[in-house]
DSSP file (Angstrom, degrees, kcal/mol; ACC not computed):
  #  RESIDUE AA STRUCTURE BP1 BP2  ACC     N-H-->O    O-->H-N    N-H-->O    O-->H-N    TCO  KAPPA ALPHA  PHI   PSI    X-CA   Y-CA   Z-CA
    1    1 A C              0   0    0      0, 0.0     2,-0.2     0, 0.0    63,-0.2   0.000 360.0 360.0 360.0 143.6   13.3   -4.8  -16.5
    2    2 A H        -     0   0    0     61,-1.6     0, 0.0     1,-0.1     0, 0.0  -0.530 360.0-137.9 -76.7 148.3   10.9   -7.1  -14.8
    3    3 A A  S    S-     0   0    0      1,-0.3    -1,-0.1    -2,-0.2    70,-0.1   0.945  86.4  -4.4 -70.8 -48.6    7.2   -6.7  -15.7
    4    4 A M  S    S-     0   0    0     -3,-0.0    -1,-0.3    60,-0.0    62,-0.1  -0.993  84.3-101.2-143.3 146.2    6.1   -7.1  -12.1
    5    5 A P        -     0   0    0      0, 0.0     3,-0.1     0, 0.0    92,-0.0  -0.392  44.4-107.7 -66.8 145.4    8.1   -8.0   -9.0
    6    6 A P        -     0   0    0      0, 0.0    -4,-0.0     0, 0.0     0, 0.0  -0.261  50.1 -77.0 -67.1 160.6    7.9  -11.6   -7.8
    7    7 A P        -     0   0    0      0, 0.0     2,-0.0     0, 0.0     0, 0.0  -0.302  58.9-110.3 -58.9 142.6    5.8  -12.4   -4.7
    8    8 A S     >  -     0   0    0      1,-0.1     4,-1.8    -3,-0.1     5,-0.1  -0.271  13.3-118.4 -75.7 160.1    7.8  -11.5   -1.6
    9    9 A Y  H  > S+     0   0    0      1,-0.2     4,-2.6     2,-0.2     5,-0.1   0.856 115.5  60.2 -61.7 -35.5    9.3  -13.9    0.9
   10   10 A R  H  > S+     0   0    0      2,-0.2     4,-2.4     1,-0.2    -1,-0.2   0.890 103.3  49.9 -62.8 -39.4    7.0  -12.3    3.5
   11   11 A T  H  > S+     0   0    0      2,-0.2     4,-2.1     1,-0.2    -1,-0.2   0.926 112.0  47.9 -62.7 -44.7    3.9  -13.3    1.5
   12   12 A Q  H  X S+     0   0    0     -4,-1.8     4,-2.2     1,-0.2    -2,-0.2   0.892 110.3  52.8 -62.4 -39.0    5.2  -16.8    1.2
   13   13 A Q  H  X S+     0   0    0     -4,-2.6     4,-2.5     2,-0.2    -2,-0.2   0.905 107.5  50.9 -64.5 -41.9    6.0  -16.8    5.0
   14   14 A R  H  X S+     0   0    0     -4,-2.4     4,-2.2     2,-0.2    -1,-0.2   0.908 109.8  50.2 -61.8 -41.8    2.4  -15.8    5.8
   15   15 A K  H  X S+     0   0    0     -4,-2.1     4,-2.3     1,-0.2    -1,-0.2   0.918 110.7  49.7 -61.8 -42.9    1.0  -18.6    3.6
   16   16 A T  H  X S+     0   0    0     -4,-2.2     4,-2.3     1,-0.2    -2,-0.2   0.914 109.9  50.6 -62.2 -43.5    3.3  -21.1    5.4
   17   17 A Q  H  X S+     0   0    0     -4,-2.5     4,-2.3     1,-0.2    -1,-0.2   0.887 109.8  50.8 -62.4 -38.7    2.1  -19.8    8.8
   18   18 A A  H  X S+     0   0    0     -4,-2.2     4,-2.2     2,-0.2    -1,-0.2   0.904 110.1  49.7 -65.3 -41.1   -1.5  -20.1    7.8
   19   19 A E  H  X S+     0   0    0     -4,-2.3     4,-2.6     2,-0.2    -2,-0.2   0.893 110.2  50.8 -64.0 -39.9   -0.9  -23.7    6.6
   20   20 A V  H  X S+     0   0    0     -4,-2.3     4,-2.7     2,-0.2    -2,-0.2   0.920 110.6  48.7 -63.9 -44.0    0.8  -24.6    9.9
   21   21 A R  H  X S+     0   0    0     -4,-2.3     4,-2.1     2,-0.2    -2,-0.2   0.900 112.2  49.4 -62.8 -39.5   -2.1  -23.1   11.9
   22   22 A K  H  X S+     0   0    0     -4,-2.2     4,-2.1     2,-0.2    -2,-0.2   0.930 112.7  46.4 -65.0 -45.7   -4.6  -25.2    9.7
   23   23 A T  H  X S+     0   0    0     -4,-2.6     4,-2.4     1,-0.2    -2,-0.2   0.903 111.6  51.8 -63.5 -41.8   -2.6  -28.4   10.2
   24   24 A A  H  X S+     0   0    0     -4,-2.7     4,-2.5     1,-0.2    -1,-0.2   0.891 109.2  50.4 -62.3 -38.8   -2.3  -27.7   14.0
   25   25 A A  H  X S+     0   0    0     -4,-2.1     4,-2.3     2,-0.2    -1,-0.2   0.895 110.3  49.8 -65.9 -39.4   -6.1  -27.3   14.2
   26   26 A Q  H  X S+     0   0    0     -4,-2.1     4,-2.3     2,-0.2    -2,-0.2   0.902 111.3  48.7 -65.4 -40.8   -6.6  -30.5   12.3
   27   27 A V  H  X S+     0   0    0     -4,-2.4     4,-2.6     2,-0.2    -2,-0.2   0.926 111.4  49.8 -63.5 -45.1   -4.3  -32.4   14.6
   28   28 A S  H  X S+     0   0    0     -4,-2.5     4,-2.2     1,-0.2    -2,-0.2   0.905 110.7  49.7 -60.8 -42.2   -6.0  -30.9   17.7
   29   29 A K  H  X S+     0   0    0     -4,-2.3     4,-1.1     2,-0.2    -1,-0.2   0.906 111.8  48.2 -63.2 -42.7   -9.4  -31.9   16.3
   30   30 A A  H  <>S+     0   0    0     -4,-2.3     5,-2.2     1,-0.2     4,-0.2   0.887 110.3  51.5 -66.5 -38.7   -8.2  -35.5   15.6
   31   31 A Q  H ><5S+     0   0    0     -4,-2.6     3,-1.5     1,-0.2    -1,-0.2   0.895 107.0  53.3 -65.2 -38.1   -6.7  -35.7   19.1
   32   32 A N  H 3<5S+     0   0    0     -4,-2.2    -1,-0.2     1,-0.3    -2,-0.2   0.779 104.4  57.3 -65.4 -25.2  -10.0  -34.6   20.6
   33   33 A A  T 3<5S-     0   0    0     -4,-1.1    -1,-0.3    -3,-0.2    -2,-0.2   0.462 130.7 -93.6 -84.8  -1.5  -11.6  -37.5   18.6
   34   34 A G  T < 5S+     0   0    0     -3,-1.5     2,-0.2     1,-0.4    -3,-0.2   0.396  83.7 127.9 109.8  -3.1   -9.4  -40.0   20.4
   35   35 A Y      < -     0   0    0     -5,-2.2    -1,-0.4    -8,-0.1     2,-0.1  -0.575  55.4-125.7 -82.8 148.4   -6.4  -40.3   18.0
   36   36 A D    >>  -     0   0    0     -2,-0.2     4,-2.4     1,-0.1     3,-0.5  -0.462  33.5 -97.2 -86.8 171.1   -2.9  -39.9   19.3
   37   37 A A  H 3> S+     0   0    0      1,-0.2     4,-1.5     2,-0.2    -1,-0.1   0.839 122.4  54.2 -59.3 -37.1   -0.5  -37.3   17.7
   38   38 A D  H 34 S+     0   0    0      1,-0.2    -1,-0.2     2,-0.2    -3,-0.0   0.867 113.3  42.3 -67.0 -35.8    1.2  -40.0   15.5
   39   39 A E  H <4 S+     0   0    0     -3,-0.5    -2,-0.2     1,-0.2    -1,-0.2   0.837 112.0  55.2 -76.5 -33.0   -2.1  -41.1   14.1
   40   40 A A  H  < S+     0   0    0     -4,-2.4    -2,-0.2     1,-0.3    -1,-0.2   0.777 116.8  34.9 -72.5 -26.0   -3.4  -37.6   13.6
   41   41 A L  S  < S+     0   0    0     -4,-1.5    -1,-0.3    -5,-0.2    -2,-0.1  -0.559  71.9 158.4-126.9  67.8   -0.5  -36.4   11.6
   42   42 A P  S    S+     0   0    0      0, 0.0    -1,-0.1     0, 0.0    -2,-0.1   0.905  80.4   1.5 -65.5 -45.0    0.5  -39.5    9.5
   43   43 A L  S    S+     0   0    0      2,-0.0     2,-0.8     0, 0.0    -2,-0.1   0.449  97.1 112.9-122.6  -2.8    2.4  -37.8    6.6
   44   44 A A        +     0   0    0    -21,-0.1     2,-0.7     2,-0.0    -3,-0.0  -0.633  37.2 179.6 -82.1 110.0    2.4  -34.1    7.4
   45   45 A I        -     0   0    0     -2,-0.8     2,-0.7     2,-0.0    -2,-0.0  -0.948  24.0-139.1-107.1 114.4    5.9  -33.0    8.2
   46   46 A I        +     0   0    0     -2,-0.7     2,-0.3   -26,-0.0    -2,-0.0  -0.631  44.5 136.1 -81.5 114.5    5.7  -29.3    8.9
   47   47 A E        -     0   0    0     -2,-0.7    -2,-0.0   -31,-0.0   -27,-0.0  -0.965  61.9 -78.8-149.5 164.7    8.6  -27.5    7.3
   48   48 A K        -     0   0    0     -2,-0.3     3,-0.1     1,-0.1   -35,-0.1  -0.480  53.4-119.0 -67.5 129.0    9.2  -24.3    5.3
   49   49 A P        -     0   0    0      0, 0.0     2,-0.2     0, 0.0    -1,-0.1  -0.323  30.1-102.6 -68.1 152.9    8.2  -24.8    1.7
   50   50 A E        -     0   0    0      1,-0.1     3,-0.1    -2,-0.0     0, 0.0  -0.544  35.9-121.4 -74.3 140.3   10.8  -24.5   -0.9
   51   51 A L        -     0   0    0     -2,-0.2     5,-0.1     1,-0.1    -1,-0.1  -0.527  34.1 -97.5 -77.8 147.3   10.7  -21.2   -2.8
   52   52 A P    >>  -     0   0    0      0, 0.0     4,-1.0     0, 0.0     3,-0.7  -0.220  36.5-106.9 -59.4 157.7   10.2  -21.4   -6.6
   53   53 A A  H >> S+     0   0    0      1,-0.2     4,-0.7     2,-0.2     3,-0.6   0.841 119.0  59.5 -57.2 -35.7   13.4  -21.1   -8.6
   54   54 A E  H >4 S+     0   0    0      1,-0.2     3,-0.8     2,-0.2    -1,-0.2   0.879 105.0  48.8 -62.8 -37.5   12.5  -17.5   -9.7
   55   55 A D  H <4 S+     0   0    0     -3,-0.7    -1,-0.2     1,-0.2    -2,-0.2   0.686  99.4  68.3 -74.3 -17.5   12.4  -16.4   -6.1
   56   56 A A  H << S+     0   0    0     -4,-1.0    -1,-0.2    -3,-0.6    -2,-0.2   0.726  81.9  91.0 -75.2 -19.9   15.8  -18.0   -5.4
   57   57 A K  S << S-     0   0    0     -3,-0.8     2,-0.1    -4,-0.7     3,-0.0  -0.473  90.4-104.3 -73.1 145.6   17.5  -15.4   -7.7
   58   58 A P        -     0   0    0      0, 0.0     2,-0.5     0, 0.0    -1,-0.1  -0.409  35.6-112.8 -67.3 147.9   18.7  -12.3   -6.0
   59   59 A V        -     0   0    0     -4,-0.1     2,-0.9    -2,-0.1     3,-0.1  -0.707  21.1-152.1 -83.5 125.9   16.6   -9.2   -6.6
   60   60 A V    >>  -     0   0    0     -2,-0.5     3,-1.7     1,-0.2     4,-0.5  -0.863   5.3-162.1 -98.7 103.7   18.4   -6.6   -8.7
   61   61 A L  G >4 S+     0   0    0     -2,-0.9     3,-1.2     1,-0.3    15,-0.4   0.816  84.8  64.5 -60.4 -32.2   16.8   -3.3   -7.5
   62   62 A A  G 34 S+     0   0    0      1,-0.3    15,-1.8    14,-0.2    -1,-0.3   0.785 105.1  47.4 -61.1 -25.8   18.0   -1.4  -10.6
   63   63 A E  G <4 S+     0   0    0     -3,-1.7   -61,-1.6    12,-0.2    -1,-0.3   0.506  85.8 112.7 -95.1  -5.8   15.8   -3.6  -12.7
   64   64 A E    <<  -     0   0    0     -3,-1.2    12,-2.1    -4,-0.5     2,-0.4  -0.328  61.7-134.3 -66.2 152.2   12.7   -3.4  -10.6
   65   65 A V  B     -A   75   0A   0     10,-0.2    10,-0.2    11,-0.1     7,-0.1  -0.900  11.9-119.9-114.8 136.1    9.7   -1.5  -12.1
   66   66 A A        -     0   0    0      8,-2.4     7,-3.3     5,-0.4     8,-0.3  -0.627  23.0-161.0 -70.8 119.4    7.5    1.1  -10.5
   67   67 A P        +     0   0    0      0, 0.0     2,-0.3     0, 0.0    -1,-0.2   0.626  65.9   8.4 -81.5 -11.5    4.0   -0.4  -10.6
   68   68 A A  S    S+     0   0    0      3,-0.1     3,-0.4    -3,-0.0     2,-0.1  -0.950  92.1  41.7-155.5 170.9    2.2    2.9  -10.1
   69   69 A G  S >  S-     0   0    0     -2,-0.3     3,-1.8     1,-0.2    -3,-0.0  -0.321 102.1 -23.2  88.3-164.9    2.5    6.7   -9.9
   70   70 A K  T 3  S+     0   0    0      1,-0.3    -1,-0.2    -2,-0.1    -4,-0.0   0.807 140.3  37.9 -54.8 -37.7    4.4    9.3  -11.9
   71   71 A H  T >  S+     0   0    0     -3,-0.4     3,-2.3     3,-0.1    -5,-0.4  -0.057  80.9 162.4-109.3  30.9    7.1    6.8  -13.1
   72   72 A Q  T <  S+     0   0    0     -3,-1.8     3,-0.1     1,-0.3    -3,-0.1  -0.263  70.3  14.5 -55.2 130.5    4.8    3.8  -13.7
   73   73 A G  T 3  S+     0   0    0     -7,-3.3     2,-0.3     1,-0.3    -1,-0.3   0.361  99.5 119.7  86.6  -5.9    6.4    1.2  -15.9
   74   74 A H    <   -     0   0    0     -3,-2.3    -8,-2.4    -8,-0.3    -1,-0.3  -0.708  65.4-116.4 -94.9 145.1    9.9    2.7  -15.5
   75   75 A C  B >>  -A   65   0A   0     -2,-0.3     4,-1.4   -10,-0.2     3,-1.0  -0.411  26.5-114.9 -71.3 152.9   12.9    0.8  -14.1
   76   76 A F  H 3> S+     0   0    0    -12,-2.1     4,-1.2   -15,-0.4     3,-0.2   0.871 116.0  60.3 -56.9 -38.0   14.4    2.1  -10.8
   77   77 A R  H 34 S+     0   0    0    -15,-1.8    -1,-0.3     1,-0.2     4,-0.2   0.805 106.6  47.0 -63.7 -26.9   17.7    2.9  -12.7
   78   78 A D  H X4 S+     0   0    0     -3,-1.0     3,-1.0   -16,-0.3    -1,-0.2   0.783 104.1  60.9 -81.4 -28.9   15.7    5.3  -15.0
   79   79 A I  H >< S+     0   0    0     -4,-1.4     3,-2.1     1,-0.2     7,-0.2   0.776  85.7  77.6 -68.7 -26.4   13.9    7.0  -12.1
   80   80 A V  T 3< S+     0   0    0     -4,-1.2    -1,-0.2     1,-0.3    -2,-0.1   0.772  81.0  68.6 -56.0 -27.8   17.2    8.2  -10.6
   81   81 A E  T <  S+     0   0    0     -3,-1.0     2,-1.4    -4,-0.2    -1,-0.3   0.760  84.0  74.3 -65.3 -24.5   17.3   10.9  -13.3
   82   82 A D    <>  +     0   0    0     -3,-2.1     4,-2.3    -4,-0.2     3,-0.2  -0.661  63.1 174.9 -90.1  82.9   14.4   12.7  -11.6
   83   83 A T  H  > S+     0   0    0     -2,-1.4     4,-2.7     1,-0.2     5,-0.2   0.831  73.9  56.2 -63.6 -34.4   16.3   14.0   -8.6
   84   84 A A  H  > S+     0   0    0      2,-0.2     4,-1.9     1,-0.2    -1,-0.2   0.922 110.7  45.4 -63.4 -42.5   13.3   16.0   -7.2
   85   85 A F  H  > S+     0   0    0     -3,-0.2     4,-2.5     2,-0.2    -2,-0.2   0.912 112.8  50.8 -64.5 -43.2   11.2   12.8   -7.1
   86   86 A C  H  X S+     0   0    0     -4,-2.3     4,-2.1    -7,-0.2    -2,-0.2   0.892 109.0  50.7 -63.8 -40.3   14.1   10.9   -5.6
   87   87 A D  H  X S+     0   0    0     -4,-2.7     4,-0.6     1,-0.2    -1,-0.2   0.904 111.0  49.7 -62.1 -40.2   14.6   13.5   -2.9
   88   88 A W  H >< S+     0   0    0     -4,-1.9     3,-0.9     1,-0.2     4,-0.4   0.908 109.0  51.6 -64.9 -42.5   10.8   13.3   -2.1
   89   89 A I  H >< S+     0   0    0     -4,-2.5     3,-0.8     1,-0.2    -1,-0.2   0.905 113.3  45.0 -59.8 -42.0   11.0    9.5   -1.9
   90   90 A C  H 3< S+     0   0    0     -4,-2.1    -1,-0.2     1,-0.2    -2,-0.2   0.533  93.3  83.4 -81.1  -5.6   13.9    9.7    0.6
   91   91 A S  T << S+     0   0    0     -3,-0.9    -1,-0.2    -4,-0.6    -2,-0.2   0.664 100.8  12.1 -76.7 -15.4   12.3   12.5    2.6
   92   92 A E  S <  S-     0   0    0     -3,-0.8    -1,-0.0    -4,-0.4     0, 0.0  -0.968  95.9 -69.5-153.8 165.8   10.1   10.1    4.8
   93   93 A P        -     0   0    0      0, 0.0     2,-0.3     0, 0.0     6,-0.1  -0.299  51.9-167.6 -61.1 142.8    9.6    6.5    5.7
   94   94 A R        -     0   0    0      5,-0.1     2,-0.3     4,-0.1    -5,-0.0  -0.924  10.5-162.3-132.1 155.3    8.2    4.3    2.8
   95   95 A K    >>  +     0   0    0     -2,-0.3     4,-0.9     4,-0.1     3,-0.9  -0.811  55.9  11.5-127.1 170.4    6.8    0.8    2.4
   96   96 A G  H 3> S-     0   0    0     -2,-0.3     4,-1.8     1,-0.2     3,-0.4  -0.251 126.9 -14.1  64.7-144.7    6.2   -1.5   -0.5
   97   97 A W  H 3> S+     0   0    0      1,-0.2     4,-2.4     2,-0.2    -1,-0.2   0.830 138.4  56.2 -65.3 -30.6    7.8   -0.7   -3.9
   98   98 A M  H <> S+     0   0    0     -3,-0.9     4,-2.6     2,-0.2    -1,-0.2   0.855 104.7  53.7 -68.4 -32.9    8.6    2.9   -2.7
   99   99 A G  H  X S+     0   0    0     -4,-0.9     4,-2.3    -3,-0.4    -2,-0.2   0.906 109.3  47.9 -64.6 -41.5   10.5    1.4    0.2
  100  100 A L  H  X S+     0   0    0     -4,-1.8     4,-2.5     2,-0.2    -2,-0.2   0.917 111.9  49.9 -63.3 -42.8   12.5   -0.7   -2.2
  101  101 A L  H  X S+     0   0    0     -4,-2.4     4,-2.9     2,-0.2    -2,-0.2   0.913 109.4  51.7 -62.1 -42.0   13.2    2.4   -4.4
  102  102 A K  H  X S+     0   0    0     -4,-2.6     4,-2.6     2,-0.2     5,-0.2   0.925 110.1  48.5 -61.4 -44.7   14.3    4.3   -1.3
  103  103 A V  H  X S+     0   0    0     -4,-2.3     4,-2.7     1,-0.2     5,-0.4   0.921 112.6  49.4 -60.3 -43.9   16.7    1.6   -0.3
  104  104 A Y  H  X>S+     0   0    0     -4,-2.5     4,-2.5     1,-0.2     5,-0.7   0.930 112.5  46.9 -60.7 -46.2   18.0    1.5   -3.9
  105  105 A L  H  X5S+     0   0    0     -4,-2.9     6,-2.0     1,-0.2     4,-1.1   0.900 116.6  43.8 -64.5 -40.8   18.5    5.3   -4.0
  106  106 A E  H  <5S+     0   0    0     -4,-2.6     4,-0.5     4,-0.2    -2,-0.2   0.887 122.5  35.4 -73.6 -38.7   20.2    5.5   -0.6
  107  107 A T  H  <5S+     0   0    0     -4,-2.7    -2,-0.2    -5,-0.2    -3,-0.2   0.874 128.8  29.5 -85.9 -37.5   22.5    2.5   -1.1
  108  108 A E  H  <5S+     0   0    0     -4,-2.5    -3,-0.2    -5,-0.4    -2,-0.1   0.735 132.4  26.7 -96.0 -24.5   23.4    2.8   -4.8
  109  109 A H  S  <<S-     0   0    0     -4,-1.1    -3,-0.2    -5,-0.7    -2,-0.1   0.359  97.8-117.4-126.5   5.2   23.1    6.5   -5.5
  110  110 A G        +     0   0    0     -4,-0.5    -4,-0.2    -6,-0.2    -3,-0.1   0.627  53.0 158.4  73.7  13.9   23.9    8.2   -2.2
  111  111 A F        -     0   0    0     -6,-2.0     2,-0.3    -9,-0.1    -1,-0.2  -0.439  19.9-167.4 -67.5 147.6   20.5    9.9   -1.7
  112  112 A Q        -     0   0    0     -2,-0.1   -22,-0.1     3,-0.0     3,-0.1  -0.956  28.5 -98.5-135.7 154.2   19.8   10.8    2.0
  113  113 A A        -     0   0    0     -2,-0.3   -22,-0.2     1,-0.1   -25,-0.1  -0.499  53.6-103.5 -66.0 139.2   16.9   11.9    4.0
  114  114 A P        -     0   0    0      0, 0.0    -1,-0.1     0, 0.0     3,-0.1  -0.315  37.4-101.4 -66.3 149.6   17.0   15.7    4.4
  115  115 A E        -     0   0    0      1,-0.1     2,-0.1    -3,-0.1    -3,-0.0  -0.443  44.7-100.1 -66.9 140.2   18.2   17.0    7.8
  116  116 A P        -     0   0    0      0, 0.0     2,-0.3     0, 0.0    -1,-0.1  -0.396  40.1-117.4 -63.0 138.0   15.3   18.2   10.0
  117  117 A K        -     0   0    0     -2,-0.1     2,-0.3    -3,-0.1     3,-0.0  -0.570  22.9-128.1 -79.8 137.1   14.9   22.0    9.9
  118  118 A E        -     0   0    0     -2,-0.3     2,-0.2     1,-0.1    -1,-0.1  -0.606  30.4-103.0 -82.0 144.1   15.4   23.8   13.1
  119  119 A A        -     0   0    0     -2,-0.3     2,-0.2     1,-0.1    -1,-0.1  -0.463  38.0-123.0 -67.2 131.8   12.7   26.2   14.1
  120  120 A E        -     0   0    0     -2,-0.2     2,-0.3     1,-0.1    -1,-0.1  -0.489  26.0-107.7 -75.4 145.6   13.7   29.8   13.4
  121  121 A E        -     0   0    0     -2,-0.2     2,-0.5     1,-0.0    -1,-0.1  -0.566  33.5-147.0 -72.6 133.7   13.7   32.2   16.3
  122  122 A V        -     0   0    0     -2,-0.3    -1,-0.0    -3,-0.0    -3,-0.0  -0.898  11.9-126.1-108.3 128.7   10.9   34.7   16.1
  123  123 A D     >  -     0   0    0     -2,-0.5     4,-2.5     1,-0.1     5,-0.2  -0.549  18.2-134.9 -68.1 129.5   11.2   38.2   17.3
  124  124 A P  H  > S+     0   0    0      0, 0.0     4,-2.1     0, 0.0     5,-0.2   0.866 105.6  50.6 -56.8 -37.8    8.3   38.9   19.8
  125  125 A E  H  > S+     0   0    0      2,-0.2     4,-2.2     1,-0.2     5,-0.1   0.904 110.9  48.4 -66.7 -40.4    7.6   42.3   18.2
  126  126 A E  H  > S+     0   0    0      2,-0.2     4,-2.5     1,-0.2    -1,-0.2   0.898 110.5  51.5 -65.8 -40.3    7.6   40.7   14.7
  127  127 A A  H  X S+     0   0    0     -4,-2.5     4,-2.2     2,-0.2    -2,-0.2   0.898 110.3  48.8 -63.1 -41.0    5.2   38.0   15.9
  128  128 A A  H  X S+     0   0    0     -4,-2.1     4,-2.3    -5,-0.2    -2,-0.2   0.898 111.3  50.1 -65.8 -40.7    2.8   40.6   17.4
  129  129 A R  H  X S+     0   0    0     -4,-2.2     4,-2.2     2,-0.2    -2,-0.2   0.916 111.5  48.1 -63.6 -43.6    2.9   42.6   14.2
  130  130 A Q  H  X S+     0   0    0     -4,-2.5     4,-2.4     2,-0.2    -2,-0.2   0.888 111.3  50.5 -65.0 -39.3    2.1   39.5   12.1
  131  131 A A  H  X S+     0   0    0     -4,-2.2     4,-2.2     2,-0.2    -1,-0.2   0.910 111.1  48.3 -65.1 -42.2   -0.7   38.6   14.4
  132  132 A A  H  X S+     0   0    0     -4,-2.3     4,-2.3     2,-0.2    -2,-0.2   0.896 111.8  50.3 -64.4 -40.0   -2.2   42.1   14.2
  133  133 A Q  H  X S+     0   0    0     -4,-2.2     4,-2.2     2,-0.2    -2,-0.2   0.910 110.8  48.3 -65.1 -43.0   -1.9   42.0   10.4
  134  134 A A  H  X S+     0   0    0     -4,-2.4     4,-2.1     2,-0.2    -2,-0.2   0.881 111.3  51.3 -64.8 -37.9   -3.7   38.6   10.2
  135  135 A D  H  X S+     0   0    0     -4,-2.2     4,-2.2     2,-0.2    -2,-0.2   0.913 109.6  49.5 -64.4 -43.2   -6.4   39.9   12.5
  136  136 A A  H  X S+     0   0    0     -4,-2.3     4,-2.3     1,-0.2    -2,-0.2   0.898 110.5  50.5 -63.6 -41.0   -7.0   43.0   10.3
  137  137 A R  H  X S+     0   0    0     -4,-2.2     4,-2.4     1,-0.2    -1,-0.2   0.907 109.6  50.9 -63.1 -41.2   -7.2   40.8    7.2
  138  138 A A  H  X S+     0   0    0     -4,-2.1     4,-2.2     2,-0.2    -2,-0.2   0.900 110.4  49.0 -63.8 -40.9   -9.7   38.6    8.9
  139  139 A K  H  X S+     0   0    0     -4,-2.2     4,-2.4     2,-0.2    -1,-0.2   0.917 112.0  48.5 -64.9 -43.0  -11.9   41.6    9.8
  140  140 A M  H  X S+     0   0    0     -4,-2.3     4,-2.3     1,-0.2    -2,-0.2   0.897 111.5  49.9 -64.1 -40.1  -11.7   43.0    6.3
  141  141 A K  H  X S+     0   0    0     -4,-2.4     4,-1.1     2,-0.2    -1,-0.2   0.901 112.1  47.5 -65.5 -41.0  -12.6   39.6    4.8
  142  142 A A  H  X S+     0   0    0     -4,-2.2     4,-0.6     1,-0.2     3,-0.2   0.899 112.8  48.9 -65.9 -41.1  -15.6   39.3    7.2
  143  143 A K  H >< S+     0   0    0     -4,-2.4     3,-0.6     1,-0.2     4,-0.3   0.888 112.8  47.6 -66.2 -39.6  -16.8   42.8    6.4
  144  144 A A  H >< S+     0   0    0     -4,-2.3     3,-0.8     1,-0.2    -1,-0.2   0.681  94.1  78.1 -75.0 -18.8  -16.5   42.3    2.6
  145  145 A A  H 3< S+     0   0    0     -4,-1.1    -1,-0.2     1,-0.2    -2,-0.2   0.833  95.3  46.0 -62.8 -33.4  -18.4   38.9    2.8
  146  146 A G  T X< S+     0   0    0     -3,-0.6     3,-1.0    -4,-0.6    -1,-0.2   0.616  91.7 100.2 -85.7 -12.8  -21.8   40.6    3.1
  147  147 A K  T <  S+     0   0    0     -3,-0.8     3,-0.1    -4,-0.3    -3,-0.0  -0.458  79.1  26.2 -77.6 145.6  -21.2   43.2    0.3
  148  148 A G  T 3  S+     0   0    0      1,-0.3     2,-0.3    -2,-0.1    -1,-0.2   0.320  90.8 118.3  89.7  -8.1  -22.7   42.6   -3.1
  149  149 A E  S <  S-     0   0    0     -3,-1.0    -1,-0.3     1,-0.1     2,-0.2  -0.671  70.2-110.5 -91.3 147.4  -25.5   40.4   -1.9
  150  150 A K        -     0   0    0     -2,-0.3     2,-0.3    -3,-0.1    -1,-0.1  -0.542  30.0-129.2 -75.4 139.2  -29.1   41.5   -2.5
  151  151 A K              0   0    0     -2,-0.2    -1,-0.1     1,-0.1     0, 0.0  -0.671 360.0 360.0 -88.7 144.9  -31.0   42.5    0.7
  152  152 A A              0   0    0     -2,-0.3    -1,-0.1     0, 0.0    -2,-0.0   0.459 360.0 360.0 -80.5 360.0  -34.3   40.9    1.3
């Protein structure tokens, strides 16, 4: 198992975009000072930086480690044994490490998001009875709220 997941490609992409914006601002400033584009950017060739060798390896989701929560420090392959947790992970959209875990569970172990439940039909008479019962409980609770307190 990995201790911590390597920095994502998206993080590297954001850094590259920030560097490009910075270089473009420097070129613009130099052009405003009277330099032409070739003089303003003598050696800067803007291209995507090479990723470190560690990032070039494919990510094996089974070996990824949960960085937080109930299963902190456990590999994804070990988390699969907790089916209730896995069902919960797959029950709604996820981001970050939980998103990776959800992809792993769905692709490697066949977990699926539960089907949306259809609203049950409610009998109008039953609904009226439940509403009357809730109203009666609320009245009793309000009436009981003042009992037991000392009067001034």
